[in-house]
C-alpha positions in Angstrom: 7.0 -43.9 -16.5 7.0 -47.5 -17.5 5.1 -50.3 -19.3 4.7 -53.8 -18.0 5.7 -57.2 -19.3 2.6 -59.4 -19.4 2.2 -62.2 -16.9 2.5 -64.8 -19.6 6.0 -63.7 -20.5 8.0 -66.2 -18.5 11.0 -67.1 -20.7 14.2 -65.3 -19.8 17.6 -65.8 -21.5 20.4 -64.7 -19.2 24.0 -64.4 -20.3 26.5 -65.1 -17.5 24.5 -67.5 -15.4 27.7 -69.2 -14.1 28.8 -65.8 -12.9 28.3 -64.1 -9.6 25.3 -61.9 -10.4 23.8 -64.1 -13.1 23.7 -67.0 -10.7 21.8 -65.1 -8.1 19.4 -63.6 -10.7 18.6 -67.0 -12.2 17.9 -68.4 -8.7 15.5 -65.6 -8.0 13.7 -65.9 -11.3 13.4 -69.6 -11.0 11.9 -69.3 -7.5 9.2 -67.1 -9.1 8.4 -69.6 -11.8 10.2 -68.2 -14.8 11.8 -70.5 -17.3 15.4 -69.5 -17.6 18.1 -70.5 -20.1 21.7 -69.6 -19.2 24.5 -68.9 -21.6 28.0 -68.8 -20.2 31.5 -69.1 -21.6 33.1 -70.6 -18.4 36.2 -68.6 -19.0 39.2 -69.0 -16.7 39.4 -65.4 -15.6 38.9 -66.9 -12.1 38.4 -70.4 -10.7 36.2 -72.3 -13.1 35.2 -74.8 -10.5 33.3 -72.0 -8.7 31.4 -71.3 -11.9 30.7 -75.0 -12.5 29.4 -75.3 -8.9 27.0 -72.4 -9.4 25.7 -73.9 -12.7 25.3 -77.3 -11.1 23.1 -75.8 -8.4 20.9 -74.1 -10.9 20.6 -77.3 -13.0 19.0 -79.0 -10.0 16.0 -76.6 -10.4 13.2 -77.4 -12.8 12.9 -74.7 -15.4 16.6 -74.1 -15.9 18.7 -75.1 -18.9 22.1 -73.9 -20.0 24.5 -73.7 -22.9 28.3 -73.3 -22.6 29.6 -70.9 -25.3 31.3 -67.6 -25.9 29.4 -64.5 -26.7 31.8 -63.8 -29.6 30.4 -67.0 -31.3 27.5 -65.3 -32.9 26.2 -68.5 -34.7 26.1 -70.5 -31.5 24.4 -67.7 -29.5 21.9 -67.2 -32.3 21.0 -70.9 -32.4 20.4 -70.9 -28.6 18.3 -67.8 -28.8 16.3 -69.1 -31.7 15.5 -72.4 -30.0 14.6 -70.9 -26.6 12.6 -68.0 -28.0 13.0 -65.7 -25.0 10.5 -63.0 -24.1 13.2 -61.1 -22.2 17.0 -61.1 -22.4 19.2 -60.1 -19.5 22.8 -59.6 -20.6 25.1 -59.9 -17.7 28.1 -61.8 -19.2 31.3 -59.9 -20.1 34.9 -59.4 -19.1 34.8 -58.0 -15.6 37.4 -56.3 -13.5 38.8 -52.8 -13.5 42.3 -53.8 -12.7 42.5 -56.7 -15.2 41.7 -54.3 -18.0 45.1 -52.8 -17.5 46.7 -56.2 -18.3 44.5 -57.6 -21.0 42.5 -54.8 -22.7 41.7 -56.8 -25.8 39.6 -59.3 -23.9 37.2 -56.4 -23.0 36.8 -55.5 -26.6 36.1 -59.0 -27.7 33.7 -59.9 -24.9 32.1 -56.5 -23.9 31.8 -54.9 -27.4 31.6 -57.8 -29.9 29.8 -60.1 -27.5 27.2 -57.4 -26.6 26.6 -56.6 -30.3 25.8 -60.2 -30.9 23.3 -60.2 -28.0 21.7 -57.0 -29.3 21.4 -58.5 -32.8 19.6 -61.5 -31.4 17.2 -59.3 -29.3 16.4 -57.2 -32.4 15.8 -60.2 -34.6 13.6 -62.0 -32.1 11.8 -58.7 -31.2 12.1 -59.4 -27.5 9.8 -57.5 -25.2 12.6 -56.1 -23.1 16.4 -56.2 -23.3 18.3 -55.5 -20.1 22.0 -55.1 -20.0 24.6 -54.6 -17.4 26.7 -51.4 -17.2 28.8 -50.2 -14.3 29.3 -47.2 -11.9 32.8 -47.0 -13.5 31.3 -45.2 -16.4 31.0 -42.1 -14.2 34.8 -42.0 -14.3 36.2 -38.7 -13.4 32.9 -37.2 -12.2 33.2 -35.7 -8.7 29.7 -34.6 -8.0 28.0 -37.2 -5.9 25.7 -39.1 -5.5 25.9 -40.1 -9.1 22.7 -39.7 -11.1 21.8 -41.3 -14.3 21.2 -37.9 -16.0 24.7 -36.8 -15.2 27.1 -36.4 -18.1 29.5 -39.4 -18.1 32.1 -38.9 -20.8 35.4 -39.3 -18.9 35.9 -43.0 -18.4 39.3 -43.9 -16.8 39.8 -47.5 -17.9 39.1 -49.6 -21.0 36.6 -51.7 -18.9 34.6 -48.6 -18.2 34.9 -47.4 -21.8 33.5 -50.7 -23.2 30.6 -50.4 -20.8 29.9 -46.8 -21.9 30.1 -48.1 -25.5 27.5 -50.7 -24.6 25.2 -47.9 -23.4 25.6 -46.0 -26.7 25.1 -49.1 -28.8 22.0 -50.0 -26.8 20.5 -46.6 -27.3 21.1 -46.7 -31.0 19.4 -50.1 -31.3 16.5 -49.0 -29.1 16.0 -45.9 -31.4 16.5 -47.7 -34.8 14.5 -50.9 -34.0 12.1 -49.7 -31.3 13.8 -52.3 -29.0 12.9 -51.6 -25.3 16.2 -51.5 -23.5 17.3 -50.8 -19.9 20.9 -50.5 -18.9 21.7 -50.8 -15.2 24.8 -49.3 -13.6 26.0 -51.6 -10.7 27.8 -50.2 -7.7 30.4 -52.5 -5.9 28.3 -55.7 -5.7 29.3 -58.2 -3.0 27.8 -61.2 -1.2 27.9 -65.1 -1.1 29.3 -66.9 -4.2 31.2 -63.7 -5.0 34.1 -63.5 -7.5 37.6 -64.2 -6.1 38.9 -61.0 -7.7 36.6 -58.8 -5.6 38.0 -57.0 -2.5 35.8 -58.7 0.1 36.7 -62.2 -1.2 40.4 -61.4 -1.4 40.4 -59.7 2.1 38.7 -62.6 3.8 40.8 -65.2 2.1 44.1 -63.4 3.0 43.1 -62.6 6.6 42.2 -66.3 7.3 45.6 -67.3 5.9 47.5 -64.6 7.8 48.5 -62.9 4.5 48.6 -59.1 4.2 45.8 -57.3 2.4 46.5 -54.4 -0.1 44.6 -51.3 0.8 44.8 -48.7 -1.9 45.1 -44.9 -1.4 45.9 -45.7 2.2 42.3 -46.6 2.8 41.0 -43.1 1.9 38.4 -44.6 -0.5 34.6 -44.8 -0.4 32.4 -47.3 -2.1 28.6 -47.8 -2.4 28.6 -51.5 -1.4 25.5 -53.2 -2.8 24.4 -56.6 -1.5 23.8 -59.1 -4.3 20.3 -60.1 -3.2 19.3 -56.4 -3.3 20.8 -56.0 -6.7 19.1 -58.9 -8.4 15.8 -57.9 -6.8 16.2 -54.6 -8.5 16.9 -56.3 -11.8 13.9 -58.5 -11.4 11.6 -55.5 -10.8 13.1 -53.7 -13.7 12.1 -56.5 -16.0 8.6 -55.3 -15.6 9.5 -51.6 -16.0 9.6 -51.6 -19.8 10.6 -48.3 -21.2 8.4 -46.7 -23.9 9.5 -44.2 -26.5 8.0 -40.9 -25.3 5.5 -39.1 -27.6 6.9 -35.8 -26.4 10.2 -35.1 -24.7 8.4 -32.7 -22.3 6.5 -35.6 -20.9 9.7 -37.1 -19.4 9.7 -36.7 -15.6 12.5 -34.8 -13.9 15.2 -37.2 -12.9 14.2 -39.9 -15.4 16.9 -41.0 -17.8 14.4 -42.1 -20.4 15.6 -41.1 -23.9 13.5 -38.5 -25.7 14.0 -40.5 -29.0 14.0 -44.1 -27.9 12.5 -46.7 -25.6 15.8 -46.6 -23.6 16.7 -45.9 -20.0 19.7 -46.1 -17.7 19.1 -47.0 -14.0 21.5 -47.0 -11.1 21.3 -50.0 -8.7 23.2 -49.1 -5.6 22.7 -48.9 -1.8 22.8 -45.1 -1.8 25.3 -45.0 0.9 29.1 -44.4 0.6 31.1 -46.5 3.0 34.8 -45.8 3.9 37.0 -48.6 2.8 38.7 -48.8 6.3 35.2 -49.2 7.9 34.6 -52.1 5.5 37.9 -53.7 6.6 36.9 -53.2 10.2 33.6 -55.0 9.6 35.5 -57.9 8.0 37.9 -58.2 11.0 35.0 -58.1 13.4 33.1 -60.8 11.5 36.2 -63.0 11.3 37.3 -62.4 14.8 40.9 -61.6 13.8 42.9 -58.6 12.6 44.2 -58.0 9.1 47.8 -57.4 8.2 47.3 -54.1 6.4 49.5 -53.1 3.5 48.7 -49.5 2.7 49.4 -48.5 -0.9 49.1 -45.6 -3.3 46.0 -45.3 -5.6 46.0 -47.8 -8.4 46.0 -46.5 -11.9 42.5 -46.1 -13.3 40.8 -46.4 -9.9 38.5 -43.7 -8.4 38.5 -42.5 -4.8 34.7 -42.8 -4.4 31.4 -44.1 -5.8 28.0 -43.3 -4.5 24.6 -43.9 -6.2 21.5 -41.9 -6.4 19.0 -44.8 -6.6 15.9 -42.6 -6.6 15.0 -43.5 -10.2 15.0 -47.2 -9.3 12.7 -46.5 -6.4 10.4 -44.4 -8.6 10.2 -47.1 -11.3 9.8 -50.1 -9.0 9.0 -48.9 -5.5 12.2 -50.7 -4.3 15.6 -49.5 -3.0 18.5 -51.6 -1.9 19.0 -51.3 1.9 21.2 -54.1 3.3 23.7 -52.7 5.8 27.2 -53.5 4.7 28.0 -55.1 8.2 25.2 -57.6 7.8 26.2 -58.3 4.2 29.8 -58.9 5.3 28.6 -61.4 8.0 26.6 -63.3 5.4 29.6 -63.5 3.0 31.9 -64.7 5.8 29.4 -67.4 6.8 29.2 -68.6 3.2 33.0 -68.5 2.7 33.8 -70.4 5.9 31.2 -73.1 5.0 32.2 -73.4 1.3 36.0 -73.6 2.0 35.8 -75.2 5.4 37.8 -72.5 7.0 
């Protein structure tokens, strides 16, 4: 079902290396001997000092270099790509956050649509061996049949964030078809872990509980998420680098359950824990890890949010032999340990 990147292909350009997931992926690839160049805009969507700390840690590792710049600056990105000559591009940068997309939708168009187009253009021009780009479980939108599978129809996005990510998938497919550019899109499911973003629920909950501030629990806690530990996620991305999609000679040759396009070297892959966890159970685990109770502020469902996400990750396992499996209670403990150490709380 997949080709393989040759062992000599060791140069990976990652966008968003000062971000949560990009930082962890860069660390993993560097530990395996890859040469990695990071490209990050260092935007102030959240605390820039956290991003700077992540990059500073990566820069201590031989084989890592970085450029600060916006994806919308095509000339700058092209210069970086031309000089580094990557074999593989992993595009993780973009404007994140479902709720922020209600406040500042234009930033999602600029970063996620225009910026992604610039990345695809560079990948096409340089004829990279594999382009991998981040999507999100939010593209499943109003779908109610779970677990979500990559072959499910996903045409009812509920936020501009999700809509831009679905647009990226469509753009990626067209480039894969037109230019025979091997492309894999991965849909992430509620990623959490050390060095996480301050706008993510786990970070906000831990921070508030330690400061005796209330936490907002939407839909009165009747929500479910497929919490995916960040180390599991980046391991999945690492393995997918080698699972290069090939344009099928015959559509009938595509295995059942494979999202491989019948007309392009293009595939969509879920990366999730394949286990939906009730939000209140997640809060309970945080309280137990911290050794203190939360002040719970129960609220109605937030506009654009969905009551549940749950991944079918069988395609990832078929392609790579790997499936995320960190129990959310263990993952919460690891995050809390990092948070207390980093902030001295």
